[in-house]
C-alpha positions, 0 to 999 in steps of 0.5 A: 426517503431517498432524495430525488436526485440520487440515482437508483441502481439495484446493484448499488453504487460506488462512492469515493471517500476522502479520509486522508489528511492530505490528498493532492488534486491529481490523486483525487482525480485518479481515485475518482476515475478508478472508482468509476471503473470499479463501478463499471466492473461491478455493474454499479452506479458511480455517485462521486464523493460520499456525502453523509447527508445524502440518503442513499438507496441500496448498497454502497461500495467505498473507494477511500483515499486512506485505510479506514480506522476502527470498527466504529467508523466501519460500522457507520459506513456499512463496511462489514467485509472486503466486498464493501470497499477497495482498500482496507479496515484496521482496528487501530491507527497503528495497525496500518503503519510499518510499526506492526512489522517488528516485535517489541524489545521485551515482552513487557515493553510499552505497547498500545491497546490492541497490539498483537504479540503473536503477529511478531512471532508469525512474521519473524522469518519474513521481515528484516531484523528490527524492533518497534518501540513506543517509548524512548527507553525502549527505542534506546534499548532496541537501538543499542541491541541492533548496533551490535551487528551494524548500522540501523535505520530509524523510521517514523512509522507514518512517513511514506517514500522513505521520508524522515528516515535516518541511518544511525551508525553509533550510540551518539548518533542514536541518542541525537536522533531519539532526542528529536522525536515527538514523544506523544507521536511515539506513544501513539504510533510507535517507531521502527528501528531496523537493520540498515541494508546496502545494495537494496532492491525493492519488490512490490507484491500485492493482491486486489479483490474486486467484482468476485475476482482475485488478482495477484502480482509482483513488480517494481517501482520506477523513479522519475524527475519531478518539476523541481528536479527531485527524483520521486515515484514515477510508477509501477510495472506489474506482472499480474495473474488471476488468483491468489498468492499461490497462483503467483508462486506457480509462475516461473519466478527467479529466486529473489522474486519467489522469496519476496512473494512468499514473504508477502504471503506469510505477512498477509496471512499473519495480519488476517489471523492476528488482528481482529476486525482487519479486512482488505480487498487491496493488499500491497507489500514492499519487500527489500533485499540487500546486504546487512552490516555483517555482509549477509544477504537479507530479504524482508517485508518493509511495510504494508499498504491496505488502501488505494495506491500508486500501482492501483491504476495498473491493478484495475487495468489488469483486472478489466482485461481479465474480467472481460475475458480478453486475456488468459494467463499473465498480464503486464500492466504499468502505471506511469507518472510524468512531470512537465508539459507535452510528454510523449505517450505510447499508442496503448496508453490510457490517460488517467490524469493530465493537467496543472496540479497546485502542489506538484505542477503539470503532471501526466498519469497513464496506464498501459496493459499487455499480455504475452501477445502484445498491447491492448489499446485504450479502453 
């Protein structure tokens, strides 16, 4: 029996789901606003945060803050395919991390249940040289092999934004870095050891599938100074086209962008093929291009994000103008994050959040959208 205060909608309702260990206030507020906009795009009601004690009526569409882990949780939430959420579902926790981007050092190396060896073979041409390890012995062997061709980076797989990474140039540094690891964390989630690049450019390539429409994009991230003076993520600038990755590749792209988009497409197809019970409506890939220890120009997917992210406000804003028939062709959309009070906003900005956040201080988040003919106003 549905509770009396639960709104009814024949097309169902959209709810947010806070399933990450840490979600700052400003992120939760933006996620709620994006969920409201997704509900409007699909002709559904927006009911706020999911309450498992509530007797909901009709279909529920989820906007989780993190990737949903495991087929059991997906079933409990009623998630059966990408039309049920904005984000993704993975079969095991390690699948949502950068650990899957690289092969094991040996076919018989330690790996968690569910590890796909075919995936490593499928993505070999679209990732950087590197290995994933789930034991100290395997990590040491992988490090020794990589150091033969230059410096490497040790990457904790659950860290974001480059946090916790170390550049290693010799065996002694490698041993010191490995001695600091939490072996329980290593066995459960793994560790990435990857060729270090200089002169790096990072591309973002992604796709969103909402309301029966598909958009794909390439773009770049921006840095800004936060309230403590540290340089942090400041937003994303995207070039968006309706359609899949093939539609993106039909655009007039420069060589490095085209390679990044092709690598993201290959990685995406491999994940869908090799990991059973994986599906996602929001897919984002970071691709690095730089020079390795041998002086070679290299490009490869660093990691994936199958959950709502910093660029999602730009993704949804672009989707809105496409769905409403206000543009045909390419859309340029930007998500912007500014710190400090009284920031200057452009006339076509749509405000997503502005206020004092307990963790980061005063922050403003907004989005802009424009096509080839010029900007759109607030929506």
